[in-house]
mmCIF file of the N, C-alpha and C atoms, coordinates in Angstrom:
data_MODEL
# 
_entry.id   MODEL 
# 
loop_
_atom_site.group_PDB 
_atom_site.id 
_atom_site.type_symbol 
_atom_site.label_atom_id 
_atom_site.label_alt_id 
_atom_site.label_comp_id 
_atom_site.label_asym_id 
_atom_site.label_entity_id 
_atom_site.label_seq_id 
_atom_site.pdbx_PDB_ins_code 
_atom_site.Cartn_x 
_atom_site.Cartn_y 
_atom_site.Cartn_z 
_atom_site.occupancy 
_atom_site.B_iso_or_equiv 
_atom_site.pdbx_formal_charge 
_atom_site.auth_seq_id 
_atom_site.auth_comp_id 
_atom_site.auth_asym_id 
_atom_site.auth_atom_id 
_atom_site.pdbx_PDB_model_num 
ATOM 1   N N  . UNK A 1 1  ? -17.887 -74.838 5.060   1.00 0.00 ? 1  UNK A N  1 
ATOM 2   C CA . UNK A 1 1  ? -16.841 -73.426 5.186   1.00 0.00 ? 1  UNK A CA 1 
ATOM 3   C C  . UNK A 1 1  ? -17.769 -72.190 5.314   1.00 0.00 ? 1  UNK A C  1 
ATOM 4   N N  . UNK A 1 2  ? -17.419 -71.739 6.532   1.00 0.00 ? 2  UNK A N  1 
ATOM 5   C CA . UNK A 1 2  ? -18.011 -70.555 7.323   1.00 0.00 ? 2  UNK A CA 1 
ATOM 6   C C  . UNK A 1 2  ? -17.258 -69.185 6.400   1.00 0.00 ? 2  UNK A C  1 
ATOM 7   N N  . UNK A 1 3  ? -17.608 -67.995 6.199   1.00 0.00 ? 3  UNK A N  1 
ATOM 8   C CA . UNK A 1 3  ? -17.474 -67.113 6.001   1.00 0.00 ? 3  UNK A CA 1 
ATOM 9   C C  . UNK A 1 3  ? -16.907 -65.884 7.217   1.00 0.00 ? 3  UNK A C  1 
ATOM 10  N N  . UNK A 1 4  ? -15.606 -66.137 7.112   1.00 0.00 ? 4  UNK A N  1 
ATOM 11  C CA . UNK A 1 4  ? -14.527 -65.471 7.901   1.00 0.00 ? 4  UNK A CA 1 
ATOM 12  C C  . UNK A 1 4  ? -14.683 -63.867 8.043   1.00 0.00 ? 4  UNK A C  1 
ATOM 13  N N  . UNK A 1 5  ? -14.442 -63.247 9.219   1.00 0.00 ? 5  UNK A N  1 
ATOM 14  C CA . UNK A 1 5  ? -13.581 -61.897 8.996   1.00 0.00 ? 5  UNK A CA 1 
ATOM 15  C C  . UNK A 1 5  ? -12.762 -61.718 8.070   1.00 0.00 ? 5  UNK A C  1 
ATOM 16  N N  . UNK A 1 6  ? -11.452 -62.413 7.725   1.00 0.00 ? 6  UNK A N  1 
ATOM 17  C CA . UNK A 1 6  ? -10.680 -62.523 6.772   1.00 0.00 ? 6  UNK A CA 1 
ATOM 18  C C  . UNK A 1 6  ? -11.087 -62.066 5.517   1.00 0.00 ? 6  UNK A C  1 
ATOM 19  N N  . UNK A 1 7  ? -12.082 -62.764 5.610   1.00 0.00 ? 7  UNK A N  1 
ATOM 20  C CA . UNK A 1 7  ? -12.791 -63.216 4.195   1.00 0.00 ? 7  UNK A CA 1 
ATOM 21  C C  . UNK A 1 7  ? -13.207 -61.955 4.071   1.00 0.00 ? 7  UNK A C  1 
ATOM 22  N N  . UNK A 1 8  ? -14.410 -61.003 4.479   1.00 0.00 ? 8  UNK A N  1 
ATOM 23  C CA . UNK A 1 8  ? -14.732 -60.254 4.488   1.00 0.00 ? 8  UNK A CA 1 
ATOM 24  C C  . UNK A 1 8  ? -13.874 -59.179 4.080   1.00 0.00 ? 8  UNK A C  1 
ATOM 25  N N  . UNK A 1 9  ? -12.842 -58.992 4.831   1.00 0.00 ? 9  UNK A N  1 
ATOM 26  C CA . UNK A 1 9  ? -11.584 -58.061 4.432   1.00 0.00 ? 9  UNK A CA 1 
ATOM 27  C C  . UNK A 1 9  ? -10.892 -57.963 3.244   1.00 0.00 ? 9  UNK A C  1 
ATOM 28  N N  . UNK A 1 10 ? -10.442 -59.542 2.567   1.00 0.00 ? 10 UNK A N  1 
ATOM 29  C CA . UNK A 1 10 ? -10.376 -59.600 1.270   1.00 0.00 ? 10 UNK A CA 1 
ATOM 30  C C  . UNK A 1 10 ? -11.612 -59.147 0.199   1.00 0.00 ? 10 UNK A C  1 
ATOM 31  N N  . UNK A 1 11 ? -12.131 -59.402 0.571   1.00 0.00 ? 11 UNK A N  1 
ATOM 32  C CA . UNK A 1 11 ? -13.780 -58.875 -0.290  1.00 0.00 ? 11 UNK A CA 1 
ATOM 33  C C  . UNK A 1 11 ? -13.561 -57.483 -0.549  1.00 0.00 ? 11 UNK A C  1 
ATOM 34  N N  . UNK A 1 12 ? -13.600 -56.654 0.812   1.00 0.00 ? 12 UNK A N  1 
ATOM 35  C CA . UNK A 1 12 ? -13.534 -55.342 0.135   1.00 0.00 ? 12 UNK A CA 1 
ATOM 36  C C  . UNK A 1 12 ? -12.355 -53.843 -0.210  1.00 0.00 ? 12 UNK A C  1 
ATOM 37  N N  . UNK A 1 13 ? -11.502 -55.313 0.257   1.00 0.00 ? 13 UNK A N  1 
ATOM 38  C CA . UNK A 1 13 ? -9.894  -54.978 -0.787  1.00 0.00 ? 13 UNK A CA 1 
ATOM 39  C C  . UNK A 1 13 ? -10.243 -54.902 -1.867  1.00 0.00 ? 13 UNK A C  1 
ATOM 40  N N  . UNK A 1 14 ? -10.458 -56.243 -2.402  1.00 0.00 ? 14 UNK A N  1 
ATOM 41  C CA . UNK A 1 14 ? -11.167 -56.022 -4.183  1.00 0.00 ? 14 UNK A CA 1 
ATOM 42  C C  . UNK A 1 14 ? -12.187 -55.326 -4.712  1.00 0.00 ? 14 UNK A C  1 
ATOM 43  N N  . UNK A 1 15 ? -12.887 -55.681 -3.912  1.00 0.00 ? 15 UNK A N  1 
ATOM 44  C CA . UNK A 1 15 ? -14.060 -54.356 -4.343  1.00 0.00 ? 15 UNK A CA 1 
ATOM 45  C C  . UNK A 1 15 ? -13.787 -52.601 -4.280  1.00 0.00 ? 15 UNK A C  1 
ATOM 46  N N  . UNK A 1 16 ? -12.340 -52.340 -3.204  1.00 0.00 ? 16 UNK A N  1 
ATOM 47  C CA . UNK A 1 16 ? -12.298 -51.061 -3.298  1.00 0.00 ? 16 UNK A CA 1 
ATOM 48  C C  . UNK A 1 16 ? -11.250 -50.808 -4.633  1.00 0.00 ? 16 UNK A C  1 
ATOM 49  N N  . UNK A 1 17 ? -10.406 -51.672 -4.835  1.00 0.00 ? 17 UNK A N  1 
ATOM 50  C CA . UNK A 1 17 ? -9.664  -51.538 -6.255  1.00 0.00 ? 17 UNK A CA 1 
ATOM 51  C C  . UNK A 1 17 ? -10.356 -51.939 -7.533  1.00 0.00 ? 17 UNK A C  1 
ATOM 52  N N  . UNK A 1 18 ? -11.338 -52.580 -7.663  1.00 0.00 ? 18 UNK A N  1 
ATOM 53  C CA . UNK A 1 18 ? -12.028 -52.348 -8.616  1.00 0.00 ? 18 UNK A CA 1 
ATOM 54  C C  . UNK A 1 18 ? -12.680 -51.317 -8.998  1.00 0.00 ? 18 UNK A C  1 
ATOM 55  N N  . UNK A 1 19 ? -13.215 -50.523 -8.006  1.00 0.00 ? 19 UNK A N  1 
ATOM 56  C CA . UNK A 1 19 ? -13.927 -49.176 -7.924  1.00 0.00 ? 19 UNK A CA 1 
ATOM 57  C C  . UNK A 1 19 ? -12.981 -47.971 -7.814  1.00 0.00 ? 19 UNK A C  1 
ATOM 58  N N  . UNK A 1 20 ? -11.676 -48.277 -7.856  1.00 0.00 ? 20 UNK A N  1 
ATOM 59  C CA . UNK A 1 20 ? -11.059 -47.109 -8.024  1.00 0.00 ? 20 UNK A CA 1 
ATOM 60  C C  . UNK A 1 20 ? -10.438 -47.291 -9.435  1.00 0.00 ? 20 UNK A C  1 
ATOM 61  N N  . UNK A 1 21 ? -10.207 -48.592 -9.924  1.00 0.00 ? 21 UNK A N  1 
ATOM 62  C CA . UNK A 1 21 ? -9.660  -48.603 -11.704 1.00 0.00 ? 21 UNK A CA 1 
ATOM 63  C C  . UNK A 1 21 ? -11.017 -47.823 -11.869 1.00 0.00 ? 21 UNK A C  1 
ATOM 64  N N  . UNK A 1 22 ? -12.380 -48.351 -11.681 1.00 0.00 ? 22 UNK A N  1 
ATOM 65  C CA . UNK A 1 22 ? -13.641 -47.593 -12.512 1.00 0.00 ? 22 UNK A CA 1 
ATOM 66  C C  . UNK A 1 22 ? -13.522 -46.174 -12.500 1.00 0.00 ? 22 UNK A C  1 
ATOM 67  N N  . UNK A 1 23 ? -12.613 -45.869 -11.242 1.00 0.00 ? 23 UNK A N  1 
ATOM 68  C CA . UNK A 1 23 ? -13.261 -44.348 -10.893 1.00 0.00 ? 23 UNK A CA 1 
ATOM 69  C C  . UNK A 1 23 ? -12.373 -43.676 -12.005 1.00 0.00 ? 23 UNK A C  1 
ATOM 70  N N  . UNK A 1 24 ? -10.919 -44.017 -11.813 1.00 0.00 ? 24 UNK A N  1 
ATOM 71  C CA . UNK A 1 24 ? -9.906  -43.578 -13.231 1.00 0.00 ? 24 UNK A CA 1 
ATOM 72  C C  . UNK A 1 24 ? -10.456 -43.671 -14.488 1.00 0.00 ? 24 UNK A C  1 
ATOM 73  N N  . UNK A 1 25 ? -10.587 -44.779 -14.669 1.00 0.00 ? 25 UNK A N  1 
ATOM 74  C CA . UNK A 1 25 ? -11.649 -44.894 -16.318 1.00 0.00 ? 25 UNK A CA 1 
ATOM 75  C C  . UNK A 1 25 ? -12.736 -43.625 -16.303 1.00 0.00 ? 25 UNK A C  1 
ATOM 76  N N  . UNK A 1 26 ? -13.123 -43.462 -15.597 1.00 0.00 ? 26 UNK A N  1 
ATOM 77  C CA . UNK A 1 26 ? -14.295 -42.515 -15.700 1.00 0.00 ? 26 UNK A CA 1 
ATOM 78  C C  . UNK A 1 26 ? -13.781 -40.691 -15.775 1.00 0.00 ? 26 UNK A C  1 
ATOM 79  N N  . UNK A 1 27 ? -12.713 -40.476 -15.142 1.00 0.00 ? 27 UNK A N  1 
ATOM 80  C CA . UNK A 1 27 ? -12.031 -39.702 -15.225 1.00 0.00 ? 27 UNK A CA 1 
ATOM 81  C C  . UNK A 1 27 ? -11.332 -39.309 -15.838 1.00 0.00 ? 27 UNK A C  1 
ATOM 82  N N  . UNK A 1 28 ? -10.642 -40.647 -16.738 1.00 0.00 ? 28 UNK A N  1 
ATOM 83  C CA . UNK A 1 28 ? -9.786  -40.331 -17.926 1.00 0.00 ? 28 UNK A CA 1 
ATOM 84  C C  . UNK A 1 28 ? -10.445 -40.112 -19.307 1.00 0.00 ? 28 UNK A C  1 
ATOM 85  N N  . UNK A 1 29 ? -11.967 -40.407 -19.085 1.00 0.00 ? 29 UNK A N  1 
ATOM 86  C CA . UNK A 1 29 ? -12.538 -40.145 -20.659 1.00 0.00 ? 29 UNK A CA 1 
ATOM 87  C C  . UNK A 1 29 ? -13.580 -39.776 -20.116 1.00 0.00 ? 29 UNK A C  1 
ATOM 88  N N  . UNK A 1 30 ? -14.167 -38.415 -19.762 1.00 0.00 ? 30 UNK A N  1 
ATOM 89  C CA . UNK A 1 30 ? -15.281 -37.589 -19.209 1.00 0.00 ? 30 UNK A CA 1 
ATOM 90  C C  . UNK A 1 30 ? -16.124 -37.324 -20.416 1.00 0.00 ? 30 UNK A C  1 
ATOM 91  N N  . UNK A 1 31 ? -15.486 -37.296 -21.380 1.00 0.00 ? 31 UNK A N  1 
ATOM 92  C CA . UNK A 1 31 ? -16.547 -36.836 -23.039 1.00 0.00 ? 31 UNK A CA 1 
ATOM 93  C C  . UNK A 1 31 ? -17.203 -37.819 -22.865 1.00 0.00 ? 31 UNK A C  1 
ATOM 94  N N  . UNK A 1 32 ? -16.270 -38.894 -23.290 1.00 0.00 ? 32 UNK A N  1 
ATOM 95  C CA . UNK A 1 32 ? -16.936 -40.328 -24.205 1.00 0.00 ? 32 UNK A CA 1 
ATOM 96  C C  . UNK A 1 32 ? -17.996 -40.448 -22.866 1.00 0.00 ? 32 UNK A C  1 
ATOM 97  N N  . UNK A 1 33 ? -17.807 -40.444 -21.711 1.00 0.00 ? 33 UNK A N  1 
ATOM 98  C CA . UNK A 1 33 ? -18.943 -41.367 -20.999 1.00 0.00 ? 33 UNK A CA 1 
ATOM 99  C C  . UNK A 1 33 ? -20.139 -40.208 -20.776 1.00 0.00 ? 33 UNK A C  1 
ATOM 100 N N  . UNK A 1 34 ? -19.881 -39.223 -20.958 1.00 0.00 ? 34 UNK A N  1 
ATOM 101 C CA . UNK A 1 34 ? -20.901 -38.683 -20.827 1.00 0.00 ? 34 UNK A CA 1 
ATOM 102 C C  . UNK A 1 34 ? -22.262 -39.119 -22.188 1.00 0.00 ? 34 UNK A C  1 
ATOM 103 N N  . UNK A 1 35 ? -21.987 -38.704 -23.035 1.00 0.00 ? 35 UNK A N  1 
ATOM 104 C CA . UNK A 1 35 ? -22.624 -39.710 -24.230 1.00 0.00 ? 35 UNK A CA 1 
ATOM 105 C C  . UNK A 1 35 ? -23.544 -40.944 -24.232 1.00 0.00 ? 35 UNK A C  1 
ATOM 106 N N  . UNK A 1 36 ? -22.502 -41.775 -23.168 1.00 0.00 ? 36 UNK A N  1 
ATOM 107 C CA . UNK A 1 36 ? -23.341 -42.931 -22.917 1.00 0.00 ? 36 UNK A CA 1 
ATOM 108 C C  . UNK A 1 36 ? -23.930 -43.143 -21.933 1.00 0.00 ? 36 UNK A C  1 
ATOM 109 N N  . UNK A 1 37 ? -23.591 -42.235 -20.569 1.00 0.00 ? 37 UNK A N  1 
ATOM 110 C CA . UNK A 1 37 ? -24.300 -42.245 -19.232 1.00 0.00 ? 37 UNK A CA 1 
ATOM 111 C C  . UNK A 1 37 ? -24.565 -40.275 -19.008 1.00 0.00 ? 37 UNK A C  1 
ATOM 112 N N  . UNK A 1 38 ? -26.027 -40.108 -19.949 1.00 0.00 ? 38 UNK A N  1 
ATOM 113 C CA . UNK A 1 38 ? -25.594 -38.860 -19.309 1.00 0.00 ? 38 UNK A CA 1 
ATOM 114 C C  . UNK A 1 38 ? -26.393 -38.422 -18.058 1.00 0.00 ? 38 UNK A C  1 
ATOM 115 N N  . UNK A 1 39 ? -26.797 -39.451 -17.164 1.00 0.00 ? 39 UNK A N  1 
ATOM 116 C CA . UNK A 1 39 ? -26.999 -39.454 -15.700 1.00 0.00 ? 39 UNK A CA 1 
ATOM 117 C C  . UNK A 1 39 ? -25.908 -39.176 -14.679 1.00 0.00 ? 39 UNK A C  1 
ATOM 118 N N  . UNK A 1 40 ? -25.115 -39.401 -15.102 1.00 0.00 ? 40 UNK A N  1 
ATOM 119 C CA . UNK A 1 40 ? -23.631 -39.048 -14.570 1.00 0.00 ? 40 UNK A CA 1 
ATOM 120 C C  . UNK A 1 40 ? -23.620 -37.709 -14.502 1.00 0.00 ? 40 UNK A C  1 
ATOM 121 N N  . UNK A 1 41 ? -24.370 -36.542 -15.042 1.00 0.00 ? 41 UNK A N  1 
ATOM 122 C CA . UNK A 1 41 ? -23.728 -35.283 -15.105 1.00 0.00 ? 41 UNK A CA 1 
ATOM 123 C C  . UNK A 1 41 ? -24.325 -34.300 -13.526 1.00 0.00 ? 41 UNK A C  1 
# 
């Protein structure tokens, strides 16, 4: 099985969605996350 261009497109789309969800969560709870992740300041 070869890794084709279509697979790369799908993987990058999935990665983009995951990063957006993570960014939304971080943006929703900045005070809580600053306690656990002080290096983000």
